[in-house]
N, C-alpha and C positions, 0 to 999 in steps of 0.2 A: 668206671671212673669215680674217683673219690670225691667227697663233698668239697674239699678244698679246690680241686681241679674244675669242679662244676662252677664254684664261686668265681674263679679266675676267668674262666671262659665267658661266663655270663657278663662279668664286669667289663672285659675288654670288647665284647661284641656289642653290648647294649649302650655303650658310651663312646662318643667320637674320639675323646682323647682321655687316656688313663696313664698315670705315672705311679709306678710302684716305687716307693722311695723309703729311706730311713728318716722317720720324723714326719712333720707336716710342712706345708708350704710356708707357714708363718714361723716355724721353728725347726728347720732341717737338723738332722742329727749326724750328718757327715758332709764333708766338702763336696763330694761328687753329686749328692743329692741337692745341695744348695745351688751348685753351679747350674744344674739342669732346670731348676726352678727359675733362677734368674734368666736363663735363655728363653724359657717359655714366656716369661713376663716381657722380655725384650721384644719378642715378635708380636706382642700384643694379645696373646692368648689369655682369655679371662675365664673360659669355662674348661676346666680340667678336673677330672676325678682323681683324687689322691688316695692311694692306699698306703698306710703306714705299716711296713712289714715288721717293724719292731712290736707291734700290738699282738701278733700272732705268729709263733715260730713255724707252725704248718704252712702258713701263707708264705712266709719268708723262704722256706725250702721249696714250696709248691711252685712259686713263680719261676724259680731257677729250673725246675723240672719242666715246666710248661713251655718255656722258651728255649730250653737247652742252652742257656746262657748263664755263666757262673757268678755274675756280679749284679749289684743293685746300685743305682736306680735302673729301671727299665721303663721305657716309653712305648705306648701302644697308640696307633692312630688307625681308626676304623678297623679295629680288631687285628691289625698286623703289628707285629714286633718290629720296632724301628731300631732300637739299640740302647746302649748305655750312655753314660756321660760323654765319653770321648767321641762317639759317633754322632750323638746330638750336637756337640760343639762344632764338629766338622760340618755337619749339615747346615748348621746356623751360619756359619762363616761363609759358605758358598751359595747360600740363598735357597738351598734345597728344602730345608725345614719349613720355612715360610710358605713355599710353593706347595709342599705336601699338606700343610694345615689348611691353606686356601682351598685346595682341590677337595679336601674332605669336609669343607663347609664349616670349619672350626674357627676361621677368622673372617671378619667382615670384609 
């Protein structure tokens, strides 16, 4: 396994919530990433590890390979790939996202 894949695997398994996105939480670089950050804030999540894929082209491609999912952002909870912006939005609207985050111990 490559160093990038090792980095990704360690990041998603050692942190309860990880978001691979374009930009940062304070300065998202695409609308889908911005929307996902807004949703995470709306459910009250304060502890999330953000990985800016624009900082490293290998990580940007590596996360797509890791999840076998072609788009960014990508949300991981307890090491499991949850989905991209559309899936996160849908889960937020139906209450599933908050429940999943509570179960993971990521929400008070």
